[in-house]
N, C-alpha and C positions, 0 to 999 in steps of 0.2 A: 806448342798447340796444347790446349787443355781441354778436357771433356767432362760433362756431367751426365748422369743418366738416371732414368726411373726403372723400377723393377720390370721384368719382362714375365715371360709365361711361368718360369720358376721363381721361387723366392729368392731375394737379393743375398740371402745368407750363403748361397752357394758361391757368391763371388769371392769368399774367402779361399776358395780352392786356387785362385789366381793371385789374390792379394798376399797370401802367405809366401808362396814360392818367390814373388817379386821382392818382398821384404828381405827373405833369406839371401836372394841373389844380390841385393844392394849391400847386405852386411859382408858377404864374401868378397865382392869387388873393392869395397872400402878397405877391407882388412889387408887385401893384397897391396893396394896402393899404399897404406900405412907402412907396410913392410919394406917396400922398395924405394920410398921417398924418404929422404933424410929429414925434411921439415914439412910434413903434410899440412900443417895449420899455419895460419899467420895472416898478416895485412888486414887486420880487422877494421880499422877505419874505412879503407876502401871497400871492404866487404859490406859494411852498413850501407854505403851509398849505393852500391849495386843491388843490395837487398830491396832498398826502397824503389829502385828502377824496375826490378823484377815484379814487385807487387803492382806498381803502376802499369807495367806492360802486360800484366795478367788480366786486365779488363778486356773482355771479348769485343772485338769489333765487327765480327762476321759469325753468324750462327747458321747451322743447318741440322737437320734432324735425321737420325737413323732409327727406324721403328719408333719406339717410345723414348729414345735417348737423344738429348740435345748436345751437339759438338760445337764448340766455339773456337774460332781461329783468333789467336792473339799475337803480340809482338815480343814475347818472351825470349825468343832466339837472339834478339839484339843484345840486351845485357848479358846473356849467357856467353856469347862470344867474347865479350869484354872480360867476363869473369874468367874464362879459360885462359886469357893471355895474361891478366894482371894478378890473379890470386893463386894462392896455394891450393893443390888439387882437392883435398878434403874440405877446405873452406867453401869451395864451389858447391860440393855436395851439400854442405850444411845450409848455406843460404838459399839454394834452389829448393831444397826440401822445406825450409821454413817459409819461403814465398808461397809454396803449394799450400802449406798449413793455414797460412793467413787468408790467402785467396778463397779457398773452399770453405773455411770457417765462416767467411762473410756470406757465402751462399747458402749456409745453414743446411747442409746436406746431412743425410742420415749417417750413422756411424760407419755402416758398411761401405757406402760410396765414398765417404770422407777418407777412410783409410786406404781404400783402393787407390785413389788419386795421389795420396801422399806416398804410398809405396811405389806407384808408377813413377813419380818424380824423383824419388831416391834411387830407384833401380836405374833409370835412364841416366841421371847425372853421375852415378857411381861407375856405370859402364863407360861412359864418356870419358872420365878422368882416367880410367884404366887404359883405354885405347890411346889416349893422349900420352901416357907414359911409355906405351909400347912403341910409339912412333919417335922419330928423331926429335931432339929438343928444337923449340922454336927460336928462330934468330931473325930479329928485325921483323918487318911487316911486309916482306916480299911474297912472291907467289907460292914459295914452299910453305910459309905460314899459313897462307890462305887454305891450302889443301889440308894441312894438319887440322886446323880449326874446323873446317867444313866437315871432315870426317868425324871429329869428336861431337860436334853439334848434331850430326846425322844420327848418332847412336841414340840420342834422347828421343828423336822422332820415331826411330825404328821400334824401340821399347814401347812407345806410346801407341803405335799402330798396332803392334802384335798383341799388347794387353787389351786394348779396346775391342779388337776383332775377337779376341779369346773370350771375353766375358760376354759379348753378344752371342756368340755361338753357345757358350755354356748355359746362358739364361733363356735364350729365345730360339735357338736352333741354328743350323748351318746357314739357312737362308738370311738370317739377320747378320751373321758374320760376313757373308759374302757381299751383302749390301754396304756393310761398314767399309770393306776393303774397296768397293767401288766408289766410295766418297772420298778416298784418300788422295787422289791426284791433285785436287784443288788445294788440300792442306799441305801437300808436299811442295807444291809450287810456291805457296805463300811462305813456307818455312825456308825455302832456298832464297827467296827474296829477302827475308828477314836476316838470313845468315850473311848474305851479300852486303846488306845495309850495315850489319855489325862490322864487317870487314872495313868498310868505308869509314865508319865512326872510329875504328881502331887506328886507321892510318892517320886521320885527322888529329886524334888525340896524341899519337906518337910524334906528330910534327909539332904541334903546340896545344898546350891545354886551353888557350883562349877559344879554340875551336868548339869547346863545350857550349859557349853562348849561342854560336851558330847551329850547333847540333840540337839544342833544345828547341830552337825555332823549327828546325827541320823535323824534329819528332812530332811536334805539335801539327805541322802541316801534313806529315805522313798520316797521323791519326785521323785528321779530318778527311784525307783522301780515302783512307781504308773505310771510314764510316760512310762516305759517299758512294763508295763501291758496294758496300753491304746493302745500302738502301736501293741502289740501282739493281742489285742482284734480287733483292726481295720483290721489287716491283716487276721485274722481268718474270720471276717465278710466278707471281700472282696473276699476271696477264696471261701466262701459258696455261696456269691452272683454270683460270676463268674461262678461257677459250674451250678447254677440254671439258669443263663443267656444262658450258652451254650446248656443245655438241652432243654430249652424252644425254642431257635432258631432252633435246630435240629427238634423238633416236629412240630413247626409251619411252617417250610419251605414247608411241604407237603400239607397244607390246606389252604394256602394263608393268614394266620394271623401273618406273620412274623413282620410287623410293630408294631402290638399290642404288641406282646411279647417282642420285642426288647426295644421299648421306655419306656414301664412300668418299666421294670427291670433296664435299664440304668439309669433312673431317681432315682430309689431306691439305686442303687449301688453308685451313685455319690452324693446322698443326695442333689439333685437339685430340685428346684421348676419346672423347665421346661426341658424337653428332646426333641429334634427336629431331624427329619430325613428329608433331602432335596435331591431329586434326579431330575436333570434336564430332560427335554424331550429328548428321545432317540429313534429313529425309530418310531415304532408304540406305544411305551410306553409314556404316557403323563407325564408331570412334577408331582412330588410328593412332597408335603409339609405337614408333619403331626407332631403334637406336643402332648406329654403326659404332662399334668399339675397335679401338686400335688392336691389331693382332688377331681379330676374328674375321672369318670370311663371309659369314651370313649376318643377318640383322636380328637384334634382340628385341623382344616385345616388352622392354622396360625402359626406364629413364633414370639417369642419376640426377637429373636437375630437379630440385624440390619443387613440389606442386605450388607452393607460395609464390616462388619467383615467376613461374609460368603464368598463374592467375593475374599476378600484378601487370605483367606485360600485356596480357589480353584485355584487362580493365583499362589501363592506360593508353593503349594503342601505340606504344613507343617501345624502343629498346630498353631492356633492364640489364645492367652489367653489375656484377658483384665480384670483387677481387682486389688485390693490392693496387692502389693508386686509382680505384674506380669507386663505385657505390660503397659507402661505409655504414649502411643501415645495419644496426647490430642484430636485428631480428633475421634478416636475410643471411648475414654472415653465420649466424648460429645454425640456421638450417643447412647451409653448406657444410658446416662442421659435422653435423650429424651424418650427412652423406659422404664424408671424407672428400669433399671437392674443394679445391683451392680457389677456382675462379670459374665464371660461367658468363655467357652472353646469350640472352633470349630476346629474339625479334619476332614481332607479330607479322603473320602473313595476311596480306590485305587483298580483298576483291572490291574494288571501289573504296566505299567508306567502311565496309564490314570487315571484321577480323575473322578469318576463316580457320586460324590455327597458329602454330608457332613453329619457328625453326631455332634450334638451341645448339650450342657447343659448350662443352665443359672440359676442364683440365687441359690447360696448354701443356704440350709435351716438354719435359725438362723441369727438374725442380726449381731451377733459377729462372725460368721463363714464365711470364704472365702475359695475359691478354692486356693490351693497352688501348687507349681511346682511338689510335689510328686504325685499329682493327675493325672498329665498328662500321665505318663507311664501306669497307670492303664486304663486310658480312651483310650489310644492308642491300648492297648491289646483288649479292647472291640471293638474298630472301626475295627480292623483287622478281628476279628470274624464276625462282621456285615458285612463287605465288601464281604467276601467269601460267607456268607449265602445269601446276596442279589444277587450276581452273580449266585449262584447255583439256587436261586429261579427264576431268570429271565431265566436261561438256561432251567429249567424244564417248565417254561411257554412257552418259544420259541419252545421246542421240542413238547409240547402239541399242540401248534399252527400249527406247521409244520405238525404234524400228521393228522390235519383235514383241511389243507389248501394246494392249489396248490402253488408250488414254483414260477412258471413263472407268473401266472395271479393274485396270491394273493386271489383267489376266493376259497370258501369252496370246498373241493375235494369230491369224491364219498362216501367215509367213513362218512364225515360230513353230506352229503345229505341223506345218508341211515339213519343215527341216527335221523335226523329231520323228515324223513318220517315215521319212526317207532313211534315217538312221535305224529305226526299229525294223523295217522290213528287210534290212541287209542281214540281220541276224536270224538265222533259222533255228528256232528252239523246237525240238520235238515235243508233240503233245500240247502245243500252245499256238494261240492265234494272237495277232495284233488287232485288237477291237477298236473301231472308231464310231463313237456315238454322237449324233447331231441332235441338239434339243432346240426346237423352234417354238418360241414363246407365242402363245395365242394372244390375239387382241391387242398387241402393242400399238398398232396403227390407229386403232380407235382411241387408245389412251392419248396418244400424241395429238390427235385432232381435237379431242374433247377437252382434255386438261392441259395440254401444252407439252412441249418436249421436256421440260424440266421434270414433269411427272413421269414420262416415259423413261428418262434416264434413272430416276429412283427405282423404277420397276427393274430395269436391267441390272443395276447394282445389287439390288436385293437378290435377284435370281442368281447372279454370280457368286455372292456370299454363300448362299444356300447350297449351290452346287459345288463349291469348293470345300464347304464343311462337310457335305455328305459323301463326296467321292472318296475312294479309298486312297491312302497315302501314296501309293505307287502310280496313281493316275496323273496324267497331265491335263489340266482343265484350262480351256482357252475360249475366246470369243471370236467366232468366225467373221462376225460383222452384223450390223443391223440387229435383228432379234434372235440370232442363232449362236448357240454355244457348243463347243466341241470338247469331248473327253476321249482320250486314248490310253490304252494300257494293254498289257499282256494278260490273256485269260486262257482257260483250258479248252474253250470251244465257242462256236457261234451261240449255242444255246445259253451259255453262261453269260454272254455278252447281252442277249435279249433280256435275260433275268435282271442283270444289273441295270440295264436301261429302265426297266419297269420299277425296280426298286428306288432308283434316283428320282424317277419322276414322281413317285408317290411322296418321297421325302421332301422334294422342294415344292410340292403342291400344297399350297396353304393360302390363307387370306393374307393380304397385304393392306395394312392401315396407313393411309396418308392424311394426316390432319383428321377431317371429320369423314373422309371417304374410305370405303373399304372395297378392295378389289380382289377378285378370285383369279389366281394365276395358274395356268395350266400349260402344258407343253405337248407337242407332237414330237416323237423320237424316231429318227432313222438310225439303222445299224448296218454297218459293213465291216467285214473282217478280212484280213490278209492271212493266208494266200487265196481263200475261197473267192473273193470278190475283186481282187486286183493285186498286182505285184509292185505297185509304186504309189506314192502319196497322192499324186494327181488323179489317178483312176479311183482310188478309195474315196476321196473327197467328192468326186463327181457322183459316184454311185451312192454315197451316203446322203448327198443332197436329194437324189431321186427317191431314196427310201423315205426321207423326212417328208417330202412333198406327197408321197402316197399316204404317209401317216396323217397328214393334215385333212385329207378327205373323211377320215374317221376320227372325230375329235377325241383326244386323249389317248390315242393308240401308240403302240410301238410297232414299227415295220422293219423287218429284216430284208435287206436287198434280195431281189431275184431278177433273173434276166428279163422277165417280162416287163418290169418297170422301165428298163433301159430301151427296149424296142418301142414301148408306148411313147416314151419321152422323144426318142428320135422321130417317130411318126408325127408327134405334135410339131416338133420343129420344122419337119418338112411340109406341114399343112399351113404354115403362116402365109406364104405367098399365095398358095392355092386358094386360101379363104378369101384373101383380099380380091382375087379375080372373080371368084364365085359371087361375092357381094356386088362387085361392078356389073357382072353380066347377069344377075338375077338368077343364079343357078341354085340358090337355097329354096326349098319348098316348105310351105306352111301347111302342117296337118292340124286337124281339129278333132278333139275328143269331147263327146257330149257329156253334159251334166244334167242329171235328171232328178225329179223328186222321187224318194223311195216309196212313199205311200200310194201315189197314183201313177207314177212313172210319166210325169209330164216333163217335156224337154224344156229346160230353163236357160240353157246356154251352152257354150263350148269353150274349151281351153285351147289356145293357139299354141302350137309346138313347132319349132324349126327343126327341119330335117335336111341332111346333106348327103347326096349320093356322089361321091368322088369317083371320077372316071377311072382312076387306078386303084385306090384302095377300097372301093365299094362304100357301103354305108358307113358314115363316120358317127361315133356316139356323140350325142349332144354335149356331154360333159368334156369331151375332148375339144370340139371346136369352140365351145364357150370359153374354155380355159385359154385357147389360143388367142381368141378375140380379146380377152382381158389383158394378156401379156403383151399384145401387139398394138393396142389402142383402137381396136376396131369394135369394142363392145357397143358403143353408142349407136353405130351404124346398124349393127345386128339387131339391137332393141327396137330401133326406128322402123326397120323392115318388117319386123313382126307386128309392131303396132299398126302400121299402115294397112297391112293385109287384113288383120282382124277388124279394124274400124271399117274398111271398105266393104267386107262381107257383112258386117252388122248393118251398114247402111243399105245394102242390097236386100238383106232379109227383111228389113223393116219396110222397104218399098214394096215388097211382095207380101205384106201383111202378115209376116212371120217374124215379129221382133224377138231377137235373141241377144243376150249379153255375151261379151267376149271377155275371156281372162288371158292375161299375158304375164309370163314369168319375168321377174327382175332379178338381175344380179345385185348382191349387196353393195358392189362398188358403185352402181348407178345411184344409190341414194346419197353418195358423196358429191354428186353433180348438182350444183345449185341452180343450173339452168334447165334440169330435166322437167320440172313441173311446167315451165313456160313452153317447152316443146310439146308436152302433152296437151296443153290448152290450145295450141295452134293446130294440132292434128284433130282434136275433137271438133274445132271450128271448121276446119277444111272439109271433113267428111260429114259434117251436120249429125253427128251421133250424140245423143244426150250423155252427159258424164256418168249417170247411174248405170249405164249399160256397159261401162268398162270397169273390169276388176283387175287390179294389179296384185300379182302374188309375189311375196317375198319370203325366202326361207326363215325359219325360226332363228338361225344363227345370225342372219343379216338384220333382223329386226331387234332381237334381244341379245346384243353383244356386250352387255354389262355397262354400257355408257348410254348418254342421251344424244349421241351423234345423229342417228337417223330421224329423230323426232321432228326437227323443223321441216325436213323435206316431206315427211309423212303428213304433217299438218297442212302444208300448202296443197298437197294432193287431195286431202280430204276436203279442204275448202273449195276446191274445184267441183266437187260432188262425186269424184271417183271412188269406187268401193275398194277397200284394201283388205287383203287376205294374207293370213300367216300360213305358209306352206310347210309341210313335213313336220307338223307339230308333234312334239313328243321325243324327237331324236336328240334334243339338247338337254341342258340342265335348267331350263326356265320353268316357270309355272304360270298358270292362268292368272294368278294375282298380278304378275308382271304385265300382262296384257292390259290391265285396267288403266295403266298409265299411257298407253299408246292409242292413237286414233284409228283402230282397226275395226272392221265390220264382220270379219269372217275368220274361221279357223278350219284348217284342212288337216284331218287326222292322218298321219303317215300310214302308208300302206302296209308296213311291217306289222303294226298293230291290228289293222283291219283284217288282214289275210290270216292271222292267227287267232282270231275271235272264236272260230268254230272248234279249235282244238286246244287253245291255251286259256284256262280260266284267268290268268293274269292279265293277258291282252284284252280280254272281254271286260275286266274290271277297269282298265285304263281308259278304254274307249267309252265306257259307261260314264265314268267320272268326268271326262273331257266334255261329253255331251251335255251332261246335267249341269255342270258348272258354267258352260258356255251359255246356255240358255238362260241361266240366272243372271249372267252379265249382259244379256242382250245380244249375244253374238250368234250368227248363223254358223251351222257346222256342216262341213263337206266330208264325207268319207272316201278316201282314195283306195283303189285296188279292190273294188267289189267284183268278185269273180265267181260267186256261187249263190244259189237260192237260199242256202242255209244262212250265209252271211248277210243276205238281204234281209231275211226275217229277223235275224237278231238286231240288226240295225233298226229295223221298224219298231221292235219291242222296246228298245231303249230310247226311242224318239228322235233318232237322227233324221233330218229332213231331206238332205241332198247327197247323192253319191255319184261317183263315176268310176268305170272300171270295165274290164273285158266282158263282164256279164251283159253290158249294155252295147258297148263297141270299143274296139281298138281305135287309137288315133288314126284319122283317115284324110287323105287329101280332099281338096274341095269338090272335085267331080264325083268321087265315090261318097262323099258325105251328102250331096244332093240325092244320090240314088238311094242312100240309106234312109234319108228322110222319106222318100217316096215309098219305100218298102215298109218302114216301121211306123209311120205317123197315121193315125186314124183320121181320114179327111173330114169326117163328120165333126171332129172336135175343133177344127180350124176355124176360128172366127176372129174378128178384130180385137174382141176383148178377152180371148182366152188363149193360153199357151197351148201349143200342140202337145197331144198326149200319145205316147207310144203304144202300138198295139201289144196286146198280150200274146206273147209267143210261147206256145206249149212246149 
């Protein structure tokens, strides 16, 4: 049994600590033999023949590996048994040592390993002949001779086992030595078979030398059997390793340890010193370069394979092999020499037709061992398994990523934010709160409807980029869905959260330019904090939604959650079913507020206002049930009920020779209904009211939303002859110049400016400017919220024509309005051609 090895964890120079004592032991044993034997040398012709047989038998027919060392099983015991019987003792030592020199020189081992193997052969053979001299002399070829020769040959194997285990222990630790001992049973069994075969050969030769002819044929057959067995052994081991590799890949693909399981087993399967996985950067996946090295428990982020070999395999899309008996490209061989690599196999990993990386093995274990072409098909099978496993692993990772991230903006989605919140609220940090900020992008629906969803997506991506760039590095920024973005982080207080929300809103608020179009982007922000507003993620998300909804009612505001928002939201939720029944049963009442000329107080019309007296909740604010109607799809019914009542009363007043115009408020959402103008036409026809007596009022935000979305509906209504009015003018960011593009007839100045005219010069200046410019543009002006005589006089001075407010009358139901008419209108002024004029009330 012969062995060759590579250096271990320590330098191979330490092997002299075993080589030297073995050489000394060989000298001592040989000296003792020379002293006790009369003729220790002789029989040189026969020795030459047996030397040749030993060299031939020294060719390994079975190899296995211990750590970084290759051990080969040979047939040297057969000629050794013959030498013990036929030759002088020290002649056996000489030819056995010479055979070791010739054999290991052919393998081109380093000096340290070469002399270790020579010393091992000399020590083993010298101990064997010493034992042989201590035993009774051999006589004949009977059983006694068998036992004596078996004992002598066993000494050679004993020295070999002890020396190999010792050098492994010395160089690589006791685990390597123990592993070497565990590998010996197969070698011992083989040695015993070889010794028995040598006995048979000896018996045949003792009987007749002609048996050599038959023995030669037997030796050839035995060599072929040994090689067949070696091939079977390698195939069995390969199949077992492939099974373990497949199972490990399947198990590790779920827990992210695929590279560890793959490379370690590939290195073992291919008996390589290095196994490397290389994956280039792809999308959000960075470059991967990991190597399993023999003797190391972890993976290294380096590779011994030259980059030129790897790039050739990737470019050609096929295996590249460099080593003895394979590729002879001088450039590649030179690159391997620089890296001190003797051989390498590099295989491309494929996904369909695309190459997604490479799998590499370098340095076959054992100085005399090299990768051969038969190794390539096995390695290709491994690479195919690895490619599928890697693609599946990346697919799982991509699915996991997609499950927690928004596809459009690449930000974490609501599920990921919820998970992060759940983790954050579990950690109580004194003096800190977990803040949750919800940014609701204004006007995205109008962008989608006017410019298409592609433009809306660009707006969302831009907002996401700005928010991600502006938020603190410790914040988690995500998209909740639709036009909503979430930011969560730890802050010192709720006030700090509100301040941060305001800062972020200002930082992301800026114009967006898309081709030739410029859009203004603004957000309404809701804020909720843990533990003040909730102890879990679900509650915080619910309450920050409520805060953001409240912030939307005041454009560009930041709203901190308070319990009143939740009670109002719950109330609205409970009103949904009640509103539907109220509409079905006619429980909503229409109130009317007069509109009069400010100069002579003539009654010119009324504004129709819906009111709802709930049997349980009492009076429900219009903004509450209008919001409920919008969210439950009942807005069109509500609008039609108000229109019908207003037109019916306008018809009745005209028949009583008291023609008055009626004004009805519209929700901005109504302007998106392309069938609405047709319904207005039908109602005008049904009640026989001239179109000019109907005024439709739309809020400034609904008419001037930054897009041309409402223009087609407004133009169709104007073509019907209906008057159009912009309500609550001044509360938004628009200007009168914007109104010139729209088919409107009237502007209603918001009550907040009118009521402040008497005390705030700024409000007075605003109202004055609106009135002056509106008149220049040919628009009528209505002042809302006229509640004092001083305000009335100021409005008269600046030329405002029409007003409405508590100074004249609060909104009244129809019966009380009729009584108000009778009390306030001067009968003398009533005629078919003149509007009724209000009495002057002191």
